[in-house]
Residue frames relative to the residue before (quaternion, step in Angstrom):
aa qw qx qy qz dx dy dz
M 1.0000 0.0000 0.0000 0.0000 0.00 0.00 0.00
P 0.5166 -0.6577 0.4332 0.3360 3.64 -0.84 0.87
R 0.5258 -0.6129 0.4819 0.3403 3.55 -1.12 0.63
F 0.4260 -0.6906 0.5267 0.2534 3.53 -1.07 0.84
R 0.2043 -0.7993 0.5575 0.0931 3.57 -0.66 1.11
R 0.4284 -0.7015 0.5086 0.2564 3.53 -0.88 0.94
P 0.4392 -0.6908 0.5000 0.2826 3.59 -0.93 0.88
A 0.6177 -0.5775 0.3881 0.3664 3.55 -1.22 0.46
F 0.7051 0.4352 -0.2813 0.4840 3.59 1.07 -0.67
R 0.6375 -0.5704 0.3644 0.3680 3.57 -1.25 0.43
H 0.0541 -0.7826 0.6200 0.0090 3.54 -1.08 0.84
L 0.7128 -0.4263 0.3458 0.4366 3.47 -1.37 0.09
P 0.4616 -0.6701 0.4977 0.3003 3.61 -0.80 0.92
V 0.6575 -0.5477 0.3487 0.3823 3.54 -1.12 0.72
L 0.6758 0.5109 -0.3205 0.4237 3.60 0.81 -0.89
I 0.6645 0.4825 -0.3225 0.4708 3.59 1.09 -0.54
L 0.6554 0.4967 -0.3394 0.4567 3.61 0.94 -0.67
C 0.4662 0.6190 -0.4650 0.4281 3.57 1.23 -0.10
A 0.6383 0.5185 -0.3120 0.4757 3.56 1.27 -0.41
V 0.6961 0.4695 -0.2645 0.4745 3.57 1.21 -0.13
L 0.5075 0.6804 -0.4083 0.3358 3.64 0.46 1.04
A 0.5904 0.6552 -0.3949 0.2574 3.96 -0.22 0.95
L 0.4207 0.7346 -0.4941 0.1982 3.81 -1.09 0.84
P 0.2502 -0.7336 0.6046 0.1837 3.64 -1.36 0.31
S 0.2863 -0.7739 0.5337 0.1849 3.56 -1.22 -0.42
L 0.4895 -0.7076 0.4871 0.1496 3.48 -1.41 -0.02
G 0.2138 -0.8541 0.4700 0.0620 3.66 -1.10 0.28
A 0.4276 -0.6925 0.5235 0.2519 3.59 -1.28 0.20
I 0.4804 -0.6887 0.4624 0.2848 3.58 -0.86 1.00
R 0.3749 -0.7251 0.5321 0.2246 3.56 -1.06 0.75
A 0.6165 -0.5910 0.3839 0.3512 3.54 -1.14 0.65
D 0.6562 0.5314 -0.3235 0.4271 3.61 1.12 -0.48
G 0.5455 -0.6451 0.3932 0.3628 3.59 1.24 0.16
S 0.1645 0.8135 -0.5380 0.1471 3.58 1.05 0.69
T 0.2171 -0.7716 0.5834 0.1305 3.56 -1.07 0.75
R 0.3392 0.7252 -0.5267 0.2858 3.60 1.14 0.45
F 0.0067 -0.8061 0.5911 -0.0276 3.54 -1.07 0.72
F 0.4072 -0.6642 0.5742 0.2517 3.51 -1.42 0.23
W 0.1408 0.7871 -0.5873 0.1255 3.59 -0.73 1.05
H 0.2035 0.7647 -0.5803 0.1924 3.57 -0.41 1.27
P 0.1172 -0.8405 0.5263 0.0537 3.62 0.31 1.21
E 0.5571 0.6142 -0.3995 0.3910 3.60 1.19 -0.36
I 0.5023 0.6506 -0.4269 0.3771 3.59 1.21 -0.29
A 0.7634 0.0212 -0.0127 0.6454 3.58 1.08 -0.74
P 0.2361 -0.8446 0.4604 0.1375 3.60 0.15 1.26
S 0.8057 0.0807 -0.0266 0.5862 3.61 1.12 -0.53
G 0.4924 0.6548 -0.4897 0.2981 3.53 -1.33 0.22
P 0.6736 -0.4998 0.3516 0.4157 3.57 -1.28 0.22
V 0.3066 -0.7518 0.5667 0.1401 3.53 -1.16 0.80
V 0.0349 0.7539 -0.6559 0.0120 3.56 -1.04 0.86
V 0.2342 -0.7764 0.5787 0.0862 3.55 -1.14 0.76
V 0.0932 -0.7719 0.6269 0.0504 3.57 -1.03 0.85
V 0.1473 -0.7555 0.6347 0.0690 3.56 -0.89 1.04
S 0.1562 -0.7845 0.5967 0.0639 3.58 -0.67 1.14
L 0.3131 -0.8038 0.4752 0.1733 3.56 -0.23 1.30
D 0.7087 0.4518 -0.2966 0.4535 3.61 0.85 -0.86
E 0.6575 0.4622 -0.3150 0.5048 3.62 1.15 -0.47
Q 0.2325 -0.7672 0.5395 0.2574 3.57 1.20 -0.66
N 0.5102 0.5908 -0.4410 0.4429 3.53 0.87 1.11
I 0.2129 -0.7234 0.6339 0.1715 3.52 -1.33 0.36
Y 0.1579 -0.7798 0.6042 0.0447 3.56 -1.01 0.93
V 0.1240 -0.7938 0.5939 0.0420 3.58 -0.82 1.00
Y 0.0994 -0.8012 0.5899 0.0127 3.56 -0.78 1.09
R 0.0100 -0.7567 0.6527 0.0368 3.55 -1.12 0.72
N 0.8251 0.0200 -0.1030 0.5552 3.53 -0.83 1.09
G 0.7186 -0.4856 0.2382 0.4372 3.55 1.08 0.79
V 0.6827 0.4447 -0.2759 0.5100 3.60 1.28 0.00
A 0.4970 -0.6665 0.4655 0.3034 3.58 -0.96 0.86
I 0.0850 -0.8016 0.5911 0.0282 3.57 -0.80 1.03
G 0.8119 0.1056 -0.0538 0.5716 3.59 1.22 -0.27
V 0.0054 0.7648 -0.6439 0.0225 3.54 -1.15 0.77
G 0.1418 0.8011 -0.5740 0.0929 3.56 -0.94 0.80
P 0.5848 -0.5755 0.4336 0.3725 3.56 -1.27 0.25
I 0.1664 -0.7622 0.6154 0.1121 3.56 -1.27 0.42
S 0.1615 -0.6973 0.6625 0.2209 3.48 -1.44 -0.15
S 0.1570 -0.8130 0.5582 0.0533 3.56 -0.47 1.23
G 0.7859 -0.3655 0.2253 0.4449 3.58 -1.28 -0.20
K 0.4404 -0.6977 0.5090 0.2452 3.55 -1.00 0.90
P 0.7118 -0.4292 0.3070 0.4635 3.63 -1.22 0.21
G 0.7578 0.2995 -0.2668 0.5146 3.53 -0.83 1.06
Y 0.7651 0.2157 -0.1259 0.5935 3.57 1.29 -0.39
E 0.1406 0.8498 -0.5013 0.0815 3.59 1.13 0.61
T 0.4730 -0.6428 0.5267 0.2927 3.54 -1.10 0.80
P 0.3595 -0.7664 0.4840 0.2217 3.63 -0.60 1.04
P 0.4228 -0.6828 0.5260 0.2798 3.63 -0.85 0.89
G 0.3437 0.7316 -0.5475 0.2167 3.55 -1.20 0.50
V 0.4771 -0.6139 0.5354 0.3300 3.52 -1.39 -0.06
Y 0.0399 -0.8198 0.5695 -0.0457 3.56 -0.61 1.19
S 0.2296 -0.7085 0.6304 0.2187 3.52 -1.35 0.18
I 0.5429 -0.6190 0.4561 0.3379 3.55 -1.15 0.64
L 0.2353 -0.8196 0.5149 0.0876 3.57 -0.51 1.24
Q 0.8041 0.0033 0.0742 0.5898 3.57 1.05 -0.77
K 0.1054 -0.7768 0.6177 0.0621 3.55 -1.16 0.64
E 0.0854 0.7755 -0.6218 0.0686 3.58 -0.98 0.90
R 0.4357 -0.7042 0.4981 0.2574 3.57 -0.81 1.03
E 0.7827 0.1351 -0.0629 0.6043 3.58 0.98 -0.83
H 0.1460 0.7891 -0.5729 0.1664 3.55 -0.42 1.25
R 0.1432 -0.7698 0.6150 0.0937 3.55 -1.19 0.62
S 0.5816 -0.6299 0.3995 0.3248 3.52 -1.04 0.84
N 0.3553 -0.7179 0.5638 0.2013 3.53 -1.05 0.88
L 0.7203 0.4615 -0.2250 0.4664 3.59 1.26 -0.41
Y 0.8182 0.2468 -0.0792 0.5132 3.58 0.97 -0.83
D 0.8046 -0.3868 0.1895 0.4087 3.54 0.02 1.43
D 0.6130 -0.5923 0.3543 0.3845 3.57 0.98 0.84
A 0.2126 0.8160 -0.5119 0.1640 3.58 1.17 0.62
P 0.4869 -0.6695 0.4661 0.3123 3.61 -0.94 0.81
M 0.0560 -0.7727 0.6323 -0.0045 3.56 -1.10 0.87
P 0.0620 -0.8475 0.5260 0.0354 3.61 0.51 1.15
Y 0.8400 0.1197 -0.1348 0.5117 3.53 -1.20 0.75
M 0.1453 0.8354 -0.5066 0.1559 3.52 0.98 1.00
Q 0.0208 -0.7528 0.6580 0.0045 3.55 -1.06 0.89
R 0.2678 -0.8210 0.4900 0.1187 3.55 -0.24 1.35
L 0.2101 -0.7826 0.5781 0.0958 3.55 -0.99 0.96
T 0.7770 0.0698 -0.0575 0.6230 3.60 1.17 -0.54
W 0.5274 -0.6409 0.4552 0.3224 3.55 -1.21 0.46
D 0.6798 0.4742 -0.3072 0.4676 3.62 1.22 -0.13
G 0.8124 -0.3942 0.1344 0.4081 3.55 1.05 0.74
I 0.5782 0.5640 -0.4058 0.4277 3.65 1.16 0.15
A 0.1554 0.7882 -0.5742 0.1579 3.58 -0.75 1.06
L 0.4029 -0.6122 0.6049 0.3114 3.50 -1.44 0.17
H 0.2237 0.7757 -0.5748 0.1339 3.62 -0.96 0.74
G 0.5920 -0.5545 0.4450 0.3795 3.53 -1.29 0.29
G 0.2146 0.7866 -0.5574 0.1563 3.57 -1.07 0.68
T 0.6917 -0.4596 0.3675 0.4186 3.53 -1.38 -0.17
L 0.1319 -0.7850 0.6028 0.0543 3.57 -0.95 0.94
P 0.1562 -0.8275 0.5334 0.0798 3.62 -0.22 1.22
G 0.6161 -0.5570 0.3568 0.4276 3.61 1.24 -0.11
H 0.7560 0.2045 -0.1541 0.6024 3.58 1.29 0.22
P 0.6559 -0.4849 0.3657 0.4482 3.64 -1.19 0.25
A 0.0853 0.8374 -0.5269 0.1176 3.59 -0.68 1.07
S 0.5859 0.6076 -0.3754 0.3829 3.62 1.21 -0.12
H 0.5563 -0.5720 0.4738 0.3725 3.54 -1.38 -0.11
G 0.7957 -0.2478 0.1201 0.5395 3.59 1.16 0.54
C 0.6011 0.5539 -0.3612 0.4488 3.56 1.18 -0.46
V 0.4017 -0.6603 0.5688 0.2814 3.53 -1.36 0.17
R 0.1957 -0.7939 0.5693 0.0854 3.57 -0.41 1.27
L 0.1399 -0.7777 0.6111 0.0479 3.55 -1.08 0.86
P 0.5958 -0.4990 0.4452 0.4448 3.61 -1.20 0.26
Q 0.6045 -0.6140 0.3597 0.3581 3.57 -0.90 0.91
A 0.6882 0.4743 -0.2967 0.4620 3.60 0.85 -0.94
F 0.6373 0.5180 -0.3295 0.4658 3.59 1.04 -0.73
A 0.6344 0.5367 -0.3278 0.4496 3.59 0.97 -0.87
E 0.6490 0.5143 -0.3155 0.4635 3.59 1.00 -0.81
K 0.6674 0.4962 -0.3074 0.4624 3.59 0.91 -0.88
L 0.6527 0.5120 -0.3166 0.4601 3.57 0.92 -0.88
F 0.6200 0.5749 -0.3343 0.4165 3.58 0.98 -0.88
T 0.6846 0.5195 -0.2922 0.4195 3.59 1.00 -0.82
I 0.7613 0.3885 -0.2210 0.4698 3.64 1.09 -0.45
T 0.6314 0.5289 -0.3477 0.4480 3.62 1.21 -0.16
Q 0.2106 -0.7517 0.6103 0.1346 3.52 -1.34 0.31
R 0.6084 -0.5115 0.4381 0.4198 3.55 -1.23 0.35
G 0.7451 0.3466 -0.2823 0.4950 3.55 -0.92 0.92
G 0.4982 0.6670 -0.4237 0.3569 3.59 1.26 -0.21
I 0.4926 -0.6882 0.4645 0.2608 3.55 -1.14 0.71
V 0.0170 -0.7517 0.6593 -0.0049 3.54 -1.07 0.92
V 0.1273 -0.7837 0.6063 0.0447 3.58 -0.71 1.11
V 0.1413 -0.7554 0.6363 0.0675 3.56 -0.83 1.06
A 0.0719 -0.8444 0.5296 -0.0363 3.57 -0.38 1.30
D 0.0860 -0.7587 0.6448 0.0358 3.52 -1.20 0.70
A 0.5158 -0.6812 0.4206 0.3051 3.59 -0.75 1.01
R 0.6120 0.5756 -0.3616 0.4042 3.60 1.12 -0.53
I 0.8210 0.2103 -0.0913 0.5229 3.59 1.06 -0.67
S 0.6756 0.4819 -0.2887 0.4774 3.62 1.24 -0.25
P 0.5989 -0.5240 0.4421 0.4140 3.58 -1.20 0.42
E 0.6044 -0.6161 0.3605 0.3538 3.57 -0.97 0.88
R 0.6961 0.4816 -0.3126 0.4311 3.58 0.89 -0.81
I 0.6233 0.4740 -0.3613 0.5063 3.61 1.24 -0.12
A 0.6596 0.5115 -0.3112 0.4543 3.58 0.95 -0.84
H 0.7713 0.1803 -0.0925 0.6034 3.58 1.16 -0.66
P 0.1219 -0.8571 0.4960 0.0663 3.60 0.37 1.21
A 0.2494 -0.7385 0.6067 0.1560 3.51 -1.36 0.27
A 0.7840 -0.3786 0.2229 0.4385 3.56 -1.28 -0.13
V 0.6979 0.3571 -0.2482 0.5691 3.57 1.14 -0.60
A 0.5763 -0.6389 0.3781 0.3416 3.57 -0.79 1.02
P 0.3342 -0.7637 0.5173 0.1937 3.61 -0.80 0.97
I 0.7290 0.3528 -0.2133 0.5464 3.60 1.28 -0.04
D 0.4393 -0.6573 0.5275 0.3111 3.54 -1.24 0.37
L 0.7516 -0.4390 0.2531 0.4224 3.56 -1.27 0.03
S 0.6440 0.4944 -0.3318 0.4803 3.61 1.26 -0.16
G 0.5651 -0.5956 0.3869 0.4197 3.57 1.26 -0.20
A 0.5274 0.6172 -0.4186 0.4070 3.59 1.26 0.03
P 0.6216 -0.5367 0.3931 0.4135 3.61 -1.15 0.47
M 0.3986 -0.7031 0.5365 0.2428 3.55 -0.98 0.88
S 0.5475 -0.6098 0.4537 0.3501 3.56 -1.04 0.73
P 0.5533 -0.6092 0.4409 0.3580 3.61 -1.00 0.72
A 0.5563 -0.6198 0.4418 0.3334 3.54 -1.19 0.55
T 0.0960 -0.8593 0.5012 0.0353 3.55 0.49 1.24
V 0.5662 0.6121 -0.3949 0.3858 3.60 1.13 -0.52
V 0.5721 0.6082 -0.3810 0.3970 3.59 1.11 -0.63
A 0.7361 0.4099 -0.2316 0.4863 3.57 0.95 -0.85
A 0.6231 0.5584 -0.3310 0.4363 3.57 1.26 -0.27
D 0.6759 -0.4479 0.3830 0.4425 3.54 -1.37 -0.04
A 0.3475 -0.7799 0.4826 0.1951 3.57 -0.40 1.22
S 0.6338 0.5223 -0.3508 0.4499 3.62 1.19 -0.23
A 0.4709 0.6799 -0.4440 0.3448 3.58 1.29 -0.05
A 0.7015 -0.4498 0.3311 0.4427 3.55 -1.31 0.21
P 0.4933 -0.6805 0.4474 0.3055 3.60 -0.92 0.84
P 0.5964 -0.5233 0.4420 0.4185 3.59 -1.19 0.36
P 0.5858 -0.6323 0.3655 0.3513 3.61 -0.93 0.79
A 0.6017 0.6131 -0.3717 0.3520 3.61 1.05 -0.66
I 0.6728 0.5120 -0.3274 0.4219 3.62 0.99 -0.67
T 0.7812 0.2766 -0.1561 0.5375 3.60 1.17 -0.43
S 0.3463 0.7600 -0.4934 0.2430 3.60 1.22 0.28
P 0.5657 -0.5956 0.4371 0.3663 3.61 -1.06 0.70
G 0.7907 0.3411 -0.2451 0.4454 3.54 -1.09 0.73
V 0.7213 0.4124 -0.2679 0.4878 3.61 1.20 -0.16
E 0.4321 0.7446 -0.4452 0.2461 3.58 1.22 -0.18
A 0.7123 0.4553 -0.2659 0.4633 3.61 1.05 -0.67
T 0.5510 0.6137 -0.3971 0.4027 3.63 1.25 0.01
P 0.4584 -0.6931 0.4684 0.3001 3.63 -0.70 0.96
V 0.2594 -0.7410 0.5984 0.1598 3.54 -1.16 0.65
S 0.2931 -0.6969 0.6186 0.2140 3.52 -1.34 0.35
V 0.1116 -0.7969 0.5934 0.0201 3.55 -0.81 1.05
V 0.1174 -0.7756 0.6187 0.0433 3.55 -0.92 1.00
V 0.1037 -0.7756 0.6219 0.0323 3.56 -0.79 1.08
S 0.0552 -0.8137 0.5784 -0.0147 3.57 -0.43 1.23
T 0.2679 -0.7632 0.5644 0.1649 3.57 -0.52 1.13
S 0.5599 0.5785 -0.3923 0.4449 3.60 1.23 -0.33
D 0.7243 0.3919 -0.2225 0.5219 3.57 0.95 -0.93
R 0.2437 -0.7543 0.5405 0.2819 3.57 1.24 -0.57
A 0.5867 0.5546 -0.3549 0.4714 3.53 0.95 0.96
V 0.2616 -0.7202 0.6240 0.1534 3.51 -1.37 0.47
Y 0.1092 -0.7907 0.6016 0.0300 3.57 -0.93 0.97
V 0.1563 -0.7768 0.6065 0.0658 3.58 -0.98 0.92
L 0.0441 -0.8112 0.5828 -0.0201 3.56 -0.76 1.09
R 0.0089 0.7641 -0.6450 0.0129 3.53 -1.13 0.77
G 0.8372 0.0902 -0.0924 0.5314 3.55 -0.89 0.94
G 0.6817 -0.5027 0.2853 0.4485 3.57 1.13 0.60
L 0.6816 0.4667 -0.2827 0.4875 3.59 1.25 0.00
L 0.4888 -0.6380 0.5099 0.3068 3.54 -1.15 0.66
V 0.0787 -0.8373 0.5411 0.0015 3.60 -0.56 1.17
D 0.8002 -0.0096 0.0031 0.5997 3.61 1.17 -0.28
S 0.0392 0.7812 -0.6230 0.0091 3.55 -1.27 0.38
S 0.0685 -0.7896 0.6098 0.0068 3.52 -1.27 0.42
P 0.4874 -0.6140 0.5076 0.3575 3.58 -1.16 0.39
L 0.3911 -0.6042 0.6172 0.3177 3.51 -1.34 0.32
V 0.2779 -0.8106 0.4908 0.1576 3.58 -0.42 1.15
Q 0.7971 0.0003 -0.0397 0.6025 3.57 1.22 -0.26
V 0.0696 -0.7790 0.6231 -0.0099 3.54 -1.00 0.97
A 0.5249 -0.6415 0.4590 0.3198 3.57 -0.97 0.87
D 0.2463 -0.7426 0.6035 0.1538 3.56 -1.24 0.50
P 0.4692 -0.3142 -0.7953 0.2205 1.58 -1.06 2.27
P 0.5538 -0.6210 0.4293 0.3513 3.61 -1.13 0.53
P 0.6504 -0.4771 0.3885 0.4454 3.61 -1.22 0.28
S 0.2562 -0.7901 0.5437 0.1204 3.58 -0.97 0.85
G 0.7484 0.3864 -0.2978 0.4493 3.54 -1.29 0.44
I 0.4905 -0.6143 0.5189 0.3358 3.53 -1.26 -0.55
V 0.0124 -0.7926 0.6078 -0.0467 3.56 -0.77 1.09
L 0.1929 -0.7863 0.5825 0.0723 3.55 -0.94 0.97
Y 0.0924 -0.7581 0.6441 0.0429 3.54 -1.07 0.89
V 0.1226 -0.7867 0.6039 0.0371 3.56 -0.85 1.04
M 0.3609 -0.7337 0.5347 0.2131 3.57 -0.76 1.03
T 0.1684 -0.8303 0.5294 0.0451 3.56 -0.56 1.21
G 0.7813 -0.1712 0.1331 0.5853 3.58 1.22 -0.30
T 0.4331 -0.6674 0.5260 0.3006 3.54 -1.26 -0.37
R 0.1473 -0.7586 0.6252 0.1096 3.52 -1.31 0.30
V 0.5898 -0.5621 0.4346 0.3838 3.56 -1.24 0.32
G 0.2753 -0.7827 0.5420 0.1337 3.55 -0.81 1.04
A 0.6874 -0.4428 0.3623 0.4473 3.52 -1.32 0.00
P 0.6100 -0.5851 0.3796 0.3761 3.61 -1.03 0.70
E 0.7065 0.4600 -0.2767 0.4613 3.59 1.06 -0.67
A 0.3313 0.7568 -0.5068 0.2465 3.60 1.26 0.14
A 0.4775 -0.7324 0.4113 0.2576 3.54 -0.72 1.12
F 0.7993 0.3020 -0.1420 0.4997 3.59 1.04 -0.67
G 0.7950 -0.2823 0.1494 0.5157 3.58 0.99 0.70
A 0.6236 -0.5973 0.3819 0.3294 3.52 -1.30 0.35
K 0.6784 0.4761 -0.2905 0.4783 3.61 1.21 -0.38
L 0.0529 -0.7883 0.6130 0.0008 3.55 -0.85 1.03
P 0.5224 -0.6771 0.4140 0.3118 3.62 -1.04 0.72
N 0.2892 -0.6665 0.6488 0.2262 3.51 -1.38 0.44
W 0.1315 -0.8098 0.5705 0.0379 3.57 -1.00 0.85
S 0.2089 -0.6784 0.6775 0.1925 3.51 -1.36 0.48
A 0.2286 -0.8012 0.5459 0.0884 3.56 -0.92 0.94
Y 0.0508 -0.8016 0.5952 -0.0241 3.58 -0.95 0.93
R 0.2904 -0.7107 0.6108 0.1936 3.57 -0.99 0.83
I 0.2066 -0.7882 0.5706 0.1022 3.59 -0.62 1.15
L 0.7768 -0.0743 0.0620 0.6223 3.57 0.91 -0.95
G 0.6315 0.5142 -0.4017 0.4189 3.54 -1.14 0.68
D 0.5545 -0.6321 0.4485 0.3030 3.53 -1.33 0.12
G 0.7776 0.3632 -0.2663 0.4387 3.53 -1.22 0.57
A 0.6523 -0.5038 0.3937 0.4071 3.52 -1.33 0.18
A 0.5853 -0.5590 0.4474 0.3804 3.54 -1.25 0.43
P 0.4733 -0.6713 0.4804 0.3074 3.63 -0.83 0.90
E 0.5351 -0.5885 0.4873 0.3603 3.56 -1.12 0.61
P 0.6479 -0.5516 0.3435 0.3974 3.63 -1.06 0.64
G 0.6592 0.5134 -0.3244 0.4434 3.59 0.91 -0.84
E 0.6410 0.5130 -0.3273 0.4678 3.58 1.04 -0.77
M 0.6578 0.5000 -0.3164 0.4660 3.58 0.91 -0.88
A 0.6632 0.5246 -0.3076 0.4363 3.56 0.92 -0.91
S 0.6132 0.5641 -0.3593 0.4204 3.59 1.09 -0.56
H 0.6819 0.4825 -0.2799 0.4732 3.58 1.25 -0.37
L 0.7660 0.3183 -0.1395 0.5408 3.60 1.23 -0.42
H 0.0185 -0.8029 0.5958 -0.0041 3.57 -0.94 0.86
V 0.1008 -0.7682 0.6303 0.0496 3.55 -1.08 0.82
P 0.6500 -0.5109 0.3638 0.4292 3.62 -1.16 0.34
E 0.5995 -0.6186 0.3800 0.3370 3.56 -1.02 0.85
A 0.6468 0.5282 -0.3396 0.4328 3.62 0.93 -0.82
F 0.6473 0.5013 -0.3122 0.4819 3.58 1.00 -0.82
G 0.6559 0.5203 -0.3162 0.4462 3.60 0.92 -0.86
A 0.6397 0.5367 -0.3300 0.4403 3.57 1.00 -0.77
R 0.7166 0.4226 -0.2761 0.4814 3.59 0.84 -0.87
L 0.5939 0.5448 -0.3762 0.4571 3.59 1.13 -0.49
Q 0.6407 0.5230 -0.3412 0.4467 3.58 0.92 -0.81
R 0.6406 0.5193 -0.3274 0.4612 3.59 1.02 -0.74
A 0.6819 0.4957 -0.2876 0.4544 3.60 1.11 -0.63
L 0.6104 0.5874 -0.3500 0.3999 3.59 1.18 -0.49
V 0.0409 0.7602 -0.6458 0.0580 3.54 -0.93 1.01
P 0.6716 -0.4684 0.3493 0.4555 3.62 -1.17 0.31
G 0.7087 0.3801 -0.3245 0.4980 3.54 -0.88 1.01
S 0.5391 0.5989 -0.4139 0.4235 3.58 1.22 -0.27
T 0.1990 -0.7791 0.5860 0.0999 3.54 -1.16 0.67
V 0.1265 -0.7518 0.6428 0.0752 3.54 -1.24 0.64
L 0.0876 -0.8093 0.5808 0.0001 3.55 -0.66 1.13
V 0.1347 -0.7837 0.6041 0.0520 3.58 -0.73 1.08
T 0.0568 0.8140 -0.5714 0.0877 3.58 -0.71 1.08
D 0.3753 -0.6976 0.5572 0.2490 3.53 -1.26 0.44
L 0.5805 0.5559 -0.3779 0.4596 3.59 1.28 0.29
P 0.6482 -0.5188 0.3644 0.4218 3.61 -1.15 0.40
G 0.3351 -0.7598 0.5282 0.1773 3.54 -1.04 0.81
Y 0.8222 0.0729 0.0121 0.5644 3.57 0.83 -0.94
G 0.8277 0.0017 -0.0383 0.5599 3.55 -0.38 1.23
N 0.0491 0.7975 -0.5984 0.0597 3.55 -1.15 0.62
P 0.1812 -0.8409 0.4980 0.1101 3.61 0.32 1.20
A 0.6620 0.5296 -0.3191 0.4237 3.60 1.05 -0.62
G 0.5967 -0.5368 0.3850 0.4556 3.59 1.23 -0.18
P 0.5328 -0.6932 0.3909 0.2879 3.58 -0.93 0.88
P 0.2053 -0.7846 0.5727 0.1195 3.64 -0.62 1.06
Y 0.3494 0.8003 -0.4213 0.2448 3.54 0.95 0.89
A 0.3443 0.7855 -0.4814 0.1808 3.60 1.21 0.02
K 0.6299 0.5641 -0.3572 0.3968 3.59 0.97 -0.74
L 0.5825 0.5831 -0.3892 0.4113 3.59 1.12 -0.42
L 0.6431 0.5140 -0.3335 0.4593 3.56 1.04 -0.68
E 0.6172 0.5184 -0.3525 0.4754 3.57 1.24 -0.20
S 0.5454 0.6720 -0.3841 0.3216 3.58 1.24 -0.17
E 0.8216 0.0622 -0.0213 0.5662 3.60 1.11 -0.43
P 0.3330 -0.7133 0.5752 0.2224 3.60 -0.73 1.00
A 0.7126 -0.4536 0.3112 0.4354 3.56 -1.25 0.26
S 0.6717 0.5054 -0.3009 0.4504 3.59 1.07 -0.67
G 0.4584 -0.6829 0.4458 0.3533 3.56 1.26 -0.41
T 0.7190 0.3366 -0.2394 0.5589 3.59 1.30 0.12
G 0.4951 0.6655 -0.4733 0.2967 3.55 -1.24 0.13
P 0.7440 -0.4476 0.2592 0.4229 3.55 -1.28 0.14
G 0.6778 0.4951 -0.3122 0.4450 3.61 1.10 -0.51
A 0.5859 0.6129 -0.3748 0.3750 3.58 1.17 -0.41
K 0.1201 -0.7688 0.6247 0.0662 3.53 -1.10 0.79
P 0.2906 -0.7866 0.5132 0.1830 3.62 -0.26 1.17
V 0.4253 -0.6620 0.5515 0.2771 3.52 -1.24 0.55
T 0.0634 -0.8080 0.5856 0.0134 3.56 -0.80 0.97
N 0.3934 -0.7099 0.5380 0.2278 3.53 -1.08 0.76
H 0.1396 -0.8104 0.5668 0.0498 3.55 -0.66 1.13
G 0.7023 -0.4978 0.2698 0.4315 3.55 1.08 0.68
S 0.3708 -0.7086 0.5561 0.2263 3.54 -1.33 -0.06
R 0.0699 -0.7810 0.6160 0.0753 3.46 -1.32 0.22
């Protein structure tokens, strides 16, 4: 691999970019009715949950704290019983439910979206729309989703014919805000990264709230989310060639005393590293940071925002929006419905530093 050459202008010191690492991804249903799915809630351990159902992709995307933690196939309404697009809230939840309309059919892990029969629930997925309007999920996925949602939570059902493209075809960073409306594009990425930060990342009263950071080498951008909303972003000004591959998660576990000459203060983060997708152990934070550089001003304010519990996800997939179409099919190969098997890739802890 070619040696990474330091640029002539100033960039974020390696120890600070260790603070810039986190993300998951998404996938396309296979014609054979595969029930493999992607589910890694550790990517965003806490925060508000929103769900996007993409009817034309026949996929469901689950976001927590603004970052995708789960993706799986669905089966929506068949012709004549099409699932209606729209923004819904979860009205009712029942672990064991049977249909009042269709022959007492079982609807395990039911989450009701309308009172006239539209719901999320576990069921059979033949590889195409086949329900009477509900959104069927793989049984294991439906159970996992049931455990993290609450009544009143937002579910967006999107169709490319009538929905904005970035909602109909979601990416790793949530395409909607907490009300279900389209999220504003990450305009900070295209702007001068040394400019004053958006007020949300430094507002009083939020400094102790963990942030989720997504580093997309595909977008060559870094996204910072708090409370499910995009609060800051920056370009990656230099990426090693070839760039880091797969998906790697870093979780901030605490702080330690840094060297006196540390540019951004005496406290430096400790990280636990996890390989989510890809081969080999998760790179140590310092090694990963040597491949990625962000502007110094952005790195300084990001370090101030990082507290224990913050996550940094580094991915080679698009983070925010993807006009070319989502190249996420390999994620659905990461976990069969049972959570075991040849496609599953366990998460392992490679220590902290």
